[in-house]
TIKE-67818 format. One record per residue: x, y, z of N, C-alpha, C in turn; residue in three letters. Coordinates in steps of 0.2 Angstrom, whole numbers, padded with zeros to 4 digits, always signed. Layout:
BEGIN
XYZXYZXYZALA ...
END
This chain:
BEGIN
+0246+0025+0002+0239+0024+0005+0235+0019+0001MET +0231+0015+0005+0226+0011+0002+0221+0014-0002THR +0220+0012-0008+0214+0015-0012+0208+0014-0009ALA +0204+0019-0009+0197+0019-0006+0192+0016-0011ARG +0188+0011-0009+0184+0007-0014+0178+0012-0016PRO +0175+0011-0022+0169+0015-0024+0163+0011-0021GLU +0164+0005-0020+0158+0001-0018+0161-0006-0015PHE +0158-0009-0011+0160-0016-0009+0154-0020-0006TYR +0155-0026-0004+0150-0030-0001+0152-0031+0007ARG +0147-0028+0011+0148-0029+0018+0143-0033+0021PHE +0144-0040+0020+0139-0045+0023+0141-0046+0030HIS +0138-0042+0034+0140-0042+0041+0135-0047+0045ASN +0137-0052+0049+0132-0056+0052+0129-0061+0048GLY +0123-0063+0050+0119-0068+0047+0113-0065+0044GLU +0110-0068+0039+0104-0065+0036+0098-0066+0041LYS +0094-0060+0042+0089-0060+0047+0083-0064+0044ALA +0078-0066+0048+0072-0069+0045+0067-0063+0043ARG +0066-0063+0037+0062-0058+0033+0054-0059+0035LEU +0050-0054+0033+0043-0054+0034+0040-0060+0030GLN +0043-0062+0025+0040-0067+0021+0045-0072+0019PHE +0043-0078+0018+0048-0084+0016+0051-0082+0010ALA +0057-0085+0009+0061-0084+0003+0057-0086-0004GLU +0053-0091-0003+0049-0093-0009+0044-0087-0011ALA +0042-0083-0007+0038-0078-0008+0041-0073-0013GLU +0047-0071-0010+0051-0066-0014+0054-0069-0021TYR +0055-0075-0021+0057-0078-0027+0051-0078-0032ALA +0046-0079-0030+0040-0079-0034+0039-0072-0037ALA +0039-0067-0033+0039-0060-0035+0044-0058-0040ARG +0050-0060-0039+0055-0059-0044+0054-0063-0051ILE +0052-0069-0050+0050-0073-0056+0045-0069-0060ASP +0040-0067-0057+0034-0063-0060+0037-0057-0063ALA +0041-0053-0060+0044-0047-0062+0048-0048-0068LEU +0052-0053-0068+0056-0055-0074+0052-0056-0081ARG +0046-0059-0080+0042-0060-0085+0039-0054-0088LYS +0037-0049-0083+0035-0043-0085+0040-0039-0088ARG +0047-0039-0086+0052-0036-0089+0053-0038-0096MET +0053-0045-0097+0053-0047-0104+0048-0045-0108GLY +0042-0044-0106+0036-0042-0110+0037-0034-0112GLU +0040-0031-0107+0041-0024-0108+0048-0022-0112ALA +0052-0027-0113+0058-0026-0117+0064-0023-0112GLY +0064-0024-0106+0069-0022-0101+0074-0028-0100ALA +0080-0027-0101+0085-0032-0099+0088-0032-0092GLU +0087-0026-0089+0089-0025-0082+0084-0019-0079ALA +0082-0020-0073+0078-0015-0069+0082-0012-0064ALA +0081-0005-0063+0084-0001-0058+0078+0002-0054VAL +0076-0001-0049+0071+0002-0045+0074+0007-0039PHE +0071+0012-0039+0073+0017-0034+0068+0019-0029THR +0062+0017-0030+0056+0019-0025+0057+0014-0019SER +0055+0017-0013+0054+0013-0007+0050+0007-0008MET +0044+0008-0011+0039+0003-0012+0041-0003-0016HIS +0044-0001-0022+0047-0007-0026+0053-0011-0023ASN +0057-0007-0020+0063-0010-0017+0061-0014-0011VAL +0056-0012-0007+0053-0016-0002+0049-0022-0004SER +0045-0021-0009+0041-0026-0012+0045-0032-0014TYR +0050-0031-0018+0054-0036-0022+0060-0039-0017TYR +0062-0035-0012+0068-0037-0009+0067-0038-0001SER +0061-0035+0002+0060-0035+0009+0064-0030+0013GLY +0068-0026+0009+0072-0021+0013+0068-0014+0012PHE +0066-0011+0017+0063-0005+0017+0068+0001+0019THR +0071+0004+0015+0076+0009+0016+0074+0015+0020TYR +0079+0018+0023+0078+0025+0026+0083+0030+0022CYS +0080+0034+0018+0084+0038+0013+0088+0043+0016SER +0085+0047+0020+0089+0053+0023+0093+0056+0018PHE +0091+0058+0012+0095+0061+0007+0099+0057+0003GLY +0100+0051+0004+0104+0046+0000+0100+0042-0005ARG +0102+0041-0010+0099+0036-0015+0100+0029-0013PRO +0095+0025-0015+0095+0018-0014+0092+0014-0020TYR +0093+0008-0021+0090+0005-0027+0090-0003-0026ALA +0086-0006-0030+0086-0013-0031+0087-0014-0039LEU +0092-0018-0040+0094-0020-0047+0092-0027-0049VAL +0088-0028-0054+0086-0035-0055+0088-0036-0063VAL +0092-0042-0064+0093-0044-0071+0090-0051-0071THR +0092-0054-0077+0089-0061-0078+0092-0066-0073ASP +0098-0064-0070+0101-0069-0065+0102-0066-0058THR +0102-0059-0057+0104-0056-0051+0098-0052-0048GLU +0098-0051-0041+0094-0047-0038+0098-0044-0032CYS +0100-0038-0033+0105-0035-0028+0102-0028-0026VAL +0102-0027-0019+0100-0020-0016+0107-0016-0016THR +0106-0010-0017+0111-0005-0017+0110+0000-0011ILE +0114+0000-0007+0113+0004-0001+0119+0008+0001SER +0118+0013+0005+0123+0018+0008+0127+0015+0013ALA +0134+0017+0014+0138+0015+0019+0136+0016+0026GLY +0132+0021+0027+0130+0023+0034+0125+0017+0037ILE +0123+0013+0033+0118+0008+0035+0122+0001+0037ASP +0128+0001+0035+0133-0005+0036+0130-0011+0034ALA +0129-0016+0038+0127-0023+0036+0119-0024+0036GLY +0116-0019+0039+0108-0020+0040+0105-0021+0033GLN +0106-0018+0028+0102-0019+0022+0103-0026+0019PRO +0109-0029+0020+0111-0036+0018+0107-0041+0022TRP +0107-0040+0029+0104-0044+0033+0096-0044+0032ARG +0093-0038+0030+0086-0038+0029+0084-0038+0022ARG +0088-0041+0017+0085-0041+0010+0085-0048+0008CYS +0081-0049+0003+0082-0056-0001+0087-0054-0007TYR +0092-0059-0007+0097-0058-0012+0103-0055-0010GLY +0107-0052-0015+0113-0049-0013+0112-0042-0011ASP +0118-0039-0009+0118-0032-0007+0125-0029-0009ASN +0125-0023-0011+0131-0019-0012+0131-0013-0009ILE +0136-0011-0005+0137-0005-0002+0141+0000-0006THR +0138+0006-0007+0142+0011-0010+0145+0016-0005TYR +0151+0019-0007+0154+0024-0002+0153+0031-0004THR +0153+0035+0000+0153+0043-0001+0159+0046-0002ASP +0164+0042-0003+0171+0045-0004+0172+0048-0011TRP +0167+0047-0016+0168+0050-0022+0160+0051-0025GLN +0159+0056-0027+0152+0057-0029+0150+0052-0035ARG +0143+0050-0034+0140+0045-0039+0143+0038-0039ASP +0146+0036-0033+0148+0029-0032+0141+0025-0032ASN +0136+0028-0031+0129+0024-0031+0128+0022-0038TYR +0129+0026-0043+0128+0024-0050+0134+0019-0052TRP +0140+0020-0050+0145+0015-0051+0143+0008-0049ARG +0140+0008-0043+0138+0001-0040+0133-0002-0044ALA +0128+0002-0046+0123+0000-0050+0126-0003-0057ILE +0130+0001-0060+0133-0001-0066+0137-0008-0066CYS +0140-0009-0060+0143-0016-0059+0139-0022-0059SER +0132-0021-0059+0127-0026-0059+0124-0026-0066VAL +0122-0020-0069+0119-0020-0075+0123-0020-0081THR +0129-0017-0080+0134-0016-0086+0131-0011-0090GLY +0135-0009-0095+0133-0003-0100+0129-0006-0106GLU +0126-0001-0109+0123-0003-0116+0117-0007-0116GLY +0113-0008-0110+0108-0013-0110+0101-0009-0110ARG +0096-0012-0111+0089-0009-0110+0087-0009-0103LYS +0087-0003-0100+0086-0002-0093+0079+0000-0091ILE +0076-0004-0087+0069-0002-0084+0070+0002-0078GLY +0065+0007-0078+0065+0012-0072+0058+0014-0070TYR +0057+0018-0065+0051+0020-0063+0049+0027-0064GLU +0045+0029-0069+0044+0036-0071+0041+0040-0066SER +0037+0037-0061+0034+0040-0056+0039+0042-0050ASP +0045+0040-0050+0050+0041-0045+0057+0043-0047HIS +0059+0041-0052+0066+0043-0054+0066+0050-0056LEU +0070+0055-0053+0070+0062-0054+0074+0063-0060THR +0073+0069-0063+0076+0071-0069+0084+0071-0068LEU +0086+0073-0062+0093+0073-0060+0096+0066-0061LEU +0093+0061-0057+0095+0054-0057+0094+0051-0064GLN +0089+0053-0067+0088+0050-0074+0094+0052-0079LYS +0096+0058-0078+0102+0060-0082+0108+0056-0080GLY +0109+0055-0074+0115+0051-0071+0115+0044-0073LYS +0109+0041-0073+0108+0034-0076+0110+0034-0083CYS +0108+0038-0087+0110+0038-0094+0117+0039-0095GLU +0120+0043-0091+0127+0045-0091+0132+0039-0089ALA +0130+0035-0084+0134+0030-0081+0132+0023-0084PHE +0126+0022-0086+0124+0015-0088+0124+0015-0096LEU +0124+0021-0099+0124+0021-0107+0119+0017-0110LYS +0112+0017-0107+0107+0012-0109+0106+0012-0117PRO +0104+0006-0120+0102+0006-0127+0095+0009-0127ALA +0091+0008-0122+0085+0011-0121+0083+0012-0114ALA +0078+0016-0113+0075+0017-0106+0068+0014-0106MET +0066+0009-0102+0059+0006-0102+0056+0008-0096VAL +0050+0011-0096+0046+0013-0090+0043+0006-0087ASP +0044+0005-0081+0041-0001-0078+0036+0001-0072LEU +0035+0007-0072+0030+0010-0067+0023+0006-0067TYR +0020+0006-0073+0013+0003-0073+0013-0004-0072GLU +0018-0008-0075+0018-0015-0074+0019-0017-0067THR +0024-0014-0064+0025-0016-0057+0019-0014-0052THR +0016-0008-0054+0010-0007-0050+0005-0012-0050MET +0004-0014-0057-0001-0020-0058+0000-0026-0054ARG +0007-0028-0054+0009-0034-0050+0007-0033-0043GLN +0009-0027-0040+0008-0026-0033+0000-0026-0031ARG -0004-0024-0036-0011-0024-0034-0014-0031-0032MET -0011-0036-0035-0014-0043-0033-0010-0046-0028HIS -0013-0047-0022-0009-0049-0016-0009-0057-0016LYS -0003-0060-0014-0002-0067-0013-0006-0069-0006SER -0007-0075-0005-0009-0077+0001-0005-0075+0007PRO +0001-0075+0007+0006-0073+0012+0004-0065+0014ALA +0004-0061+0008+0002-0054+0009-0004-0053+0013GLU -0009-0057+0011-0016-0056+0014-0016-0058+0021LEU -0012-0063+0023-0011-0064+0030-0008-0058+0034ASP -0003-0055+0031+0000-0050+0034-0004-0044+0034MET -0008-0043+0029-0013-0037+0030-0019-0038+0035ILE -0021-0044+0035-0026-0046+0040-0023-0045+0047ARG -0017-0047+0048-0014-0045+0055-0013-0038+0056ALA -0011-0034+0051-0011-0027+0052-0017-0024+0054GLY -0023-0026+0051-0029-0023+0052-0031-0025+0059ALA -0029-0031+0062-0031-0033+0069-0027-0028+0074ALA -0021-0027+0072-0017-0022+0076-0020-0015+0076VAL -0022-0013+0070-0026-0006+0070-0032-0006+0075ALA -0035-0012+0075-0041-0012+0080-0039-0012+0087ASP -0033-0015+0089-0030-0014+0095-0029-0007+0097VAL -0026-0003+0092-0025+0004+0094-0031+0008+0094GLY -0037+0006+0091-0043+0009+0091-0046+0008+0098GLY -0046+0002+0101-0049+0001+0107-0045+0005+0113TYR -0038+0005+0112-0034+0009+0117-0036+0016+0117ALA -0037+0019+0111-0039+0026+0110-0046+0027+0113ILE -0051+0023+0112-0057+0024+0115-0057+0024+0122ARG -0053+0020+0125-0052+0020+0132-0049+0026+0135ASP -0045+0029+0131-0041+0035+0133-0045+0042+0132ALA -0050+0041+0128-0054+0047+0127-0058+0050+0133VAL -0056+0056+0135-0059+0059+0141-0060+0066+0140LYS -0065+0069+0142-0066+0077+0142-0060+0080+0145ILE -0056+0084+0142-0050+0088+0145-0044+0084+0143GLY -0044+0078+0140-0038+0075+0138-0035+0078+0132ALA -0029+0078+0131-0026+0081+0125-0026+0076+0119ARG -0026+0079+0113-0025+0074+0107-0019+0070+0107GLU -0013+0073+0109-0007+0070+0109-0007+0064+0114ILE -0010+0065+0120-0010+0060+0125-0014+0054+0123ASP -0020+0055+0120-0024+0050+0117-0021+0046+0111ILE -0017+0050+0107-0014+0047+0101-0008+0042+0104ALA -0005+0044+0109+0001+0040+0111-0001+0034+0114MET -0007+0034+0117-0010+0028+0120-0011+0023+0114ALA -0014+0025+0109-0015+0021+0103-0009+0018+0100GLY -0004+0023+0099+0002+0021+0096+0006+0015+0100ARG +0006+0017+0107+0010+0012+0111+0007+0005+0111ASP +0000+0005+0111-0004-0001+0111-0002-0005+0105ALA -0002-0002+0099+0000-0005+0093+0007-0008+0092MET +0012-0003+0095+0019-0006+0094+0020-0012+0098GLU +0016-0012+0104+0017-0019+0108+0014-0024+0105LEU +0008-0023+0102+0005-0029+0098+0009-0031+0092GLU +0012-0027+0089+0016-0029+0083+0022-0033+0085ILE +0025-0031+0091+0031-0034+0093+0029-0041+0096ALA +0023-0042+0098+0020-0049+0100+0019-0053+0095LYS +0016-0050+0089+0014-0054+0084+0020-0056+0079ARG +0025-0051+0079+0031-0052+0074+0037-0051+0078PHE +0039-0056+0082+0045-0055+0086+0052-0054+0082PRO +0052-0056+0076+0058-0056+0072+0058-0049+0067ASP +0053-0045+0068+0053-0039+0064+0057-0033+0066ALA +0058-0028+0062+0061-0022+0065+0054-0017+0066GLU +0055-0013+0070+0049-0009+0072+0050-0001+0071TYR +0046+0002+0067+0047+0009+0066+0040+0011+0062ARG +0039+0017+0063+0034+0021+0058+0027+0020+0060ASP +0025+0016+0065+0018+0016+0067+0016+0022+0070THR +0010+0025+0068+0008+0031+0071+0000+0032+0071TRP -0002+0037+0075-0009+0039+0076-0010+0046+0074VAL -0016+0047+0070-0018+0054+0070-0025+0054+0074TRP -0025+0057+0079-0031+0058+0083-0033+0065+0083PHE -0039+0067+0080-0040+0074+0079-0047+0076+0083GLN -0048+0082+0085-0054+0084+0088-0056+0091+0085SER -0063+0092+0086-0065+0099+0084-0064+0100+0077GLY -0061+0107+0076-0060+0109+0069-0054+0105+0066ILE -0050+0102+0070-0044+0098+0068-0046+0092+0064ASN -0053+0090+0064-0055+0084+0060-0056+0086+0053THR -0056+0092+0051-0058+0094+0044-0054+0090+0039ASP -0048+0089+0040-0043+0085+0035-0042+0078+0037GLY -0041+0074+0032-0040+0067+0034-0033+0066+0037ALA -0028+0070+0035-0021+0069+0037-0019+0075+0041HIS -0023+0078+0045-0021+0083+0049-0017+0080+0055ASN -0011+0083+0057-0007+0080+0062-0010+0082+0069PRO -0007+0078+0074-0010+0078+0081-0007+0085+0084VAL -0012+0088+0088-0010+0094+0092-0011+0093+0099THR -0010+0098+0103-0011+0097+0111-0018+0100+0113SER -0022+0101+0108-0029+0103+0109-0032+0098+0114ARG -0036+0101+0119-0039+0097+0124-0047+0096+0122ALA -0049+0090+0123-0056+0088+0121-0061+0092+0125LEU -0066+0094+0122-0072+0098+0125-0078+0093+0124GLU -0083+0094+0128-0089+0090+0128-0093+0092+0121ARG -0095+0087+0118-0099+0088+0111-0094+0089+0105GLY -0087+0088+0106-0083+0088+0101-0084+0083+0096ASP -0083+0084+0090-0082+0078+0085-0075+0076+0085ILE -0074+0070+0085-0067+0067+0085-0066+0062+0079LEU -0059+0062+0077-0058+0057+0072-0052+0053+0074SER -0053+0046+0075-0049+0041+0077-0045+0038+0071LEU -0039+0038+0070-0035+0036+0064-0029+0032+0067ASN -0029+0025+0066-0023+0021+0068-0020+0018+0062THR -0013+0018+0062-0009+0016+0057-0003+0012+0059PHE -0004+0006+0059+0002+0001+0061+0006+0000+0055PRO +0012+0000+0055+0017-0001+0050+0021-0008+0052MET +0020-0013+0048+0024-0019+0049+0028-0021+0043ILE +0034-0020+0043+0039-0022+0038+0037-0019+0031SER +0035-0013+0031+0034-0009+0025+0026-0010+0023GLY +0022-0014+0027+0015-0014+0025+0011-0010+0030TYR +0007-0006+0027+0003-0001+0031-0004-0004+0031TYR -0008-0003+0037-0015-0004+0037-0018+0002+0041THR -0024+0002+0041-0027+0008+0044-0034+0007+0047ALA -0036+0010+0052-0043+0010+0055-0044+0018+0056LEU -0050+0020+0054-0052+0027+0054-0060+0027+0056GLU -0061+0031+0062-0068+0031+0064-0070+0038+0066ARG -0076+0040+0065-0079+0046+0068-0081+0044+0075THR -0080+0049+0080-0082+0048+0087-0085+0055+0089MET -0088+0055+0095-0090+0061+0098-0089+0061+0105PHE -0087+0066+0108-0085+0067+0115-0091+0068+0120ALA -0093+0063+0123-0099+0064+0128-0106+0064+0125GLY -0107+0068+0119-0113+0069+0117-0113+0071+0109GLU -0118+0070+0106-0118+0072+0098-0125+0076+0097VAL -0125+0081+0094-0131+0085+0093-0134+0083+0087ASP -0140+0085+0086-0145+0082+0081-0142+0082+0074ALA -0140+0088+0072-0137+0089+0065-0131+0085+0063GLU -0126+0085+0068-0120+0081+0068-0122+0074+0067SER -0127+0071+0071-0129+0064+0071-0132+0063+0064LEU -0136+0068+0061-0139+0067+0054-0133+0066+0049ARG -0128+0070+0049-0123+0069+0044-0119+0063+0045ILE -0118+0061+0052-0114+0055+0053-0117+0049+0051TRP -0124+0049+0052-0128+0043+0050-0128+0042+0042GLU -0128+0048+0039-0128+0048+0031-0121+0045+0029ALA -0116+0047+0032-0109+0045+0030-0108+0037+0032ASN -0111+0035+0037-0111+0028+0039-0115+0024+0033VAL -0121+0027+0031-0125+0024+0026-0121+0024+0019GLY -0117+0029+0018-0113+0028+0012-0107+0023+0013ALA -0105+0023+0019-0100+0018+0020-0102+0011+0019HIS -0108+0009+0022-0111+0003+0021-0113+0001+0014GLU -0115+0006+0010-0117+0005+0003-0110+0004-0001LEU -0105+0007+0001-0099+0006-0003-0096-0001-0001GLY -0096-0003+0005-0094-0010+0006-0098-0015+0002ILE -0105-0014+0001-0108-0019-0003-0107-0019-0010SER -0104-0013-0012-0102-0012-0019-0096-0015-0021LEU -0091-0016-0016-0085-0019-0018-0085-0026-0019LEU -0087-0028-0026-0087-0034-0028-0083-0036-0034GLN -0081-0042-0035-0077-0043-0041-0081-0042-0047PRO -0078-0038-0052-0081-0036-0058-0083-0029-0058GLY -0084-0026-0052-0086-0019-0052-0080-0015-0054ALA -0081-0009-0057-0075-0005-0058-0075+0001-0053SER -0069+0003-0052-0068+0009-0047-0073+0015-0048CYS -0073+0017-0055-0077+0022-0057-0085+0021-0055ALA -0087+0015-0057-0094+0013-0056-0096+0013-0048GLU -0091+0011-0044-0093+0011-0037-0093+0019-0035VAL -0088+0023-0037-0088+0030-0035-0094+0033-0037THR -0097+0032-0043-0103+0036-0046-0109+0034-0041HIS -0109+0028-0039-0115+0025-0035-0115+0029-0028LYS -0109+0029-0025-0109+0033-0019-0110+0040-0020ILE -0108+0043-0025-0109+0050-0027-0117+0051-0027ASN -0120+0047-0030-0128+0047-0031-0131+0047-0024ALA -0128+0043-0020-0131+0042-0013-0131+0049-0009PHE -0125+0052-0010-0124+0058-0006-0128+0064-0010PHE -0128+0064-0016-0132+0069-0020-0139+0069-0018ALA -0142+0063-0017-0149+0062-0015-0150+0066-0008GLU -0145+0066-0004-0146+0069+0003-0143+0076+0003ARG -0141+0079-0003-0138+0086-0003-0132+0086+0001ASP -0128+0081+0000-0121+0081+0004-0115+0080+0000LEU -0116+0079-0007-0110+0077-0011-0105+0083-0011LEU -0108+0089-0010-0103+0095-0011-0098+0095-0005GLN -0099+0091+0000-0095+0090+0006-0090+0085+0006TYR -0090+0081+0000-0085+0076-0001-0078+0079-0002ARG -0073+0076+0001-0066+0080+0000-0061+0076-0004THR -0062+0069-0005-0057+0065-0009-0061+0059-0011PHE -0057+0054-0014-0060+0048-0017-0062+0043-0011GLY -0066+0038-0013-0069+0034-0007-0064+0028-0005TYR -0058+0027-0008-0054+0022-0005-0048+0021-0009GLY -0044+0016-0007-0037+0015-0011-0035+0008-0009HIS -0029+0006-0012-0026+0000-0011-0022-0001-0005SER -0021-0007-0003-0016-0008+0003-0011-0013+0001PHE -0006-0013+0004+0000-0017+0003+0006-0014+0005GLY +0012-0014+0001+0018-0010+0003+0017-0003+0002VAL +0015+0001+0007+0014+0008+0006+0014+0011+0013LEU +0015+0018+0014+0014+0021+0020+0013+0029+0018SER +0013+0033+0023+0012+0040+0021+0017+0044+0018HIS +0023+0040+0017+0028+0044+0012+0030+0039+0007TYR +0027+0034+0005+0029+0030-0001+0024+0026-0003TYR +0024+0023-0009+0019+0018-0011+0013+0021-0013GLY +0008+0016-0014+0001+0017-0017+0000+0015-0024ARG -0004+0010-0025-0006+0008-0032-0011+0013-0034GLU -0009+0018-0038-0013+0024-0040-0019+0021-0045ALA -0018+0015-0048-0023+0012-0052-0029+0009-0049GLY -0028+0009-0042-0033+0005-0038-0036+0010-0033LEU -0039+0016-0035-0042+0021-0031-0049+0021-0033GLU -0054+0023-0028-0061+0024-0029-0062+0031-0031LEU -0061+0032-0038-0062+0039-0041-0065+0038-0047ARG -0068+0044-0049-0072+0044-0056-0067+0042-0062GLU -0061+0044-0061-0057+0043-0067-0052+0037-0067ASP -0054+0032-0063-0051+0026-0062-0055+0020-0065ILE -0054+0017-0070-0058+0012-0073-0056+0004-0071ASP -0051+0004-0067-0049-0003-0065-0055-0007-0062THR -0055-0013-0064-0060-0018-0062-0058-0022-0056VAL -0062-0023-0051-0060-0026-0045-0059-0034-0047LEU -0054-0037-0044-0053-0044-0045-0051-0047-0038GLU -0052-0054-0038-0050-0057-0032-0043-0056-0030PRO -0041-0055-0024-0035-0054-0022-0033-0047-0021GLY -0037-0043-0023-0035-0035-0022-0038-0034-0015MET -0034-0028-0013-0036-0026-0006-0038-0018-0007VAL -0043-0016-0004-0045-0009-0005-0049-0007+0001ILE -0049+0000+0003-0052+0003+0008-0059+0005+0006SER -0064+0006+0010-0070+0010+0009-0070+0015+0015MET -0069+0022+0012-0068+0027+0017-0071+0034+0015GLU -0078+0034+0015-0081+0040+0013-0080+0046+0018PRO -0079+0052+0016-0078+0057+0021-0081+0063+0019MET -0085+0067+0024-0088+0073+0022-0085+0078+0027LEU -0084+0084+0025-0081+0089+0029-0086+0095+0029THR -0089+0097+0034-0093+0103+0035-0089+0109+0038ILE -0089+0115+0035-0085+0120+0037-0087+0123+0044ALA -0082+0125+0048-0083+0128+0054-0088+0134+0054GLU -0093+0134+0059-0098+0139+0059-0105+0137+0057GLY -0105+0131+0053-0111+0128+0050-0113+0123+0055GLN -0120+0121+0055-0122+0116+0059-0119+0109+0057PRO -0117+0105+0062-0113+0099+0061-0106+0100+0058GLY -0103+0105+0060-0096+0106+0058-0091+0101+0060ALA -0087+0099+0055-0081+0094+0057-0081+0089+0051GLY -0076+0085+0052-0075+0080+0047-0077+0073+0049GLY -0081+0070+0045-0084+0063+0046-0081+0058+0042TYR -0078+0053+0045-0075+0048+0040-0075+0041+0044ARG -0077+0036+0040-0076+0029+0042-0072+0025+0037GLU -0068+0020+0040-0063+0017+0035-0063+0009+0037HIS -0065+0005+0032-0063-0002+0033-0059-0005+0028ASP -0056-0010+0029-0051-0013+0024-0055-0020+0021ILE -0056-0020+0014-0059-0026+0011-0054-0030+0007LEU -0055-0036+0007-0051-0041+0003-0056-0043-0002ILE -0055-0042-0009-0060-0044-0014-0059-0052-0015ILE -0064-0055-0014-0065-0063-0015-0068-0065-0021THR -0068-0071-0022-0071-0074-0029-0079-0072-0029GLU -0082-0072-0023-0089-0070-0024-0092-0064-0020ASP -0087-0060-0018-0089-0054-0014-0083-0050-0011GLY -0083-0049-0004-0077-0046-0001-0077-0049+0006ASN -0071-0048+0009-0070-0050+0016-0068-0044+0020GLU -0072-0042+0025-0070-0036+0028-0066-0038+0034ASN -0060-0035+0034-0055-0037+0039-0054-0032+0045ILE -0058-0027+0045-0058-0022+0050-0064-0024+0055THR -0062-0024+0062-0066-0027+0067-0069-0021+0071GLY -0066-0016+0072-0068-0011+0077-0075-0008+0074TYR -0080-0007+0079-0087-0005+0076-0087+0002+0074PRO -0091+0004+0070-0092+0011+0067-0099+0013+0069TYR -0100+0020+0069-0107+0022+0071-0108+0025+0078GLY -0114+0029+0079-0115+0032+0085-0116+0027+0091PRO -0119+0021+0090-0120+0017+0096-0114+0016+0100GLU -0108+0015+0096-0102+0013+0100-0097+0019+0101PHE -0098+0024+0097-0093+0029+0097-0094+0036+0099ASN -0099+0037+0104-0100+0042+0108-0097+0041+0114VAL -0092+0043+0116-0087+0041+0122-0085+0047+0126VAL -0082+0045+0132-0079+0050+0136-0084+0053+0141GLY 
END
């Protein structure tokens, strides 16, 4: 009987057109190799979806299987499971090795075929599990383990011109979803039906703008009434009632890149106390946008918005930080934790960074103005200020609908 391979190359078909030109990925890998050298890593084994996607263009679907990108001074190789056949190779920059499941840990044998044994191995402390770290040490026998989490995060914070174009396009798609949702809002309509209208509009817009892409993961959270109290509450079949507070949240996913539009709305009418809170949150939103300037620190921006809310006796209703980075991320992977608008983040804003402004206040059920109020714009930090790439209007004048 023919021996079954531990791993092999299945380069099926032709390479697909990736979301960015090869020169973009080559530049990312060149910059990574410099960072690896500074950190003392001879080979990097990336296991997270965000770093594999950022450096190779391949966004994997794990489904319980491990994936990787291995980078050395000469090679850039994605490691994928046999269930995906040739798709990872077609959709990645560089080489690809497929590991088989006919023997446990062929994944690590495939990785070792690129790294070799006894080298200084870079890894991601925020992603590599204790189980897999133990296997890494057993199979690769590293001379040292070097954490690359921080340096790769810092690299991803600074967007290239090509990335900024992608993010601008994503923001425009999010706006398309927002307008579709606004048109679908009617008293008696269900959250799920309104959400689907926004999602379908965005999927079609993405396919029009990016005909060579793969399409997956675009979604909408449209919430009403008490369901607005959390920013990430899932869609339900609740029917809209007149006077309901509404939360519009559109999230297009384009080749691993996430963007977002989030708006407070009201169904048909808004009462006086709700309007007061809404307008205060809009004021914080506008203040925050004005503060996102090169040279400002995340903590500094946060404290100033805190002061704005405290003056209005609303700070106690804040539920999370005021914004975060954008780029290669989604609701189940990614995020540059060093670029969030929180009191404990001292990162200084620099041109080329992309960050949201999204203040949210949550008033408990049974209190006047109950519900969750949130506005969300995406800002590109420029040399002399910022560029707001979100176009859908915020505030009561446009968003009392239905």
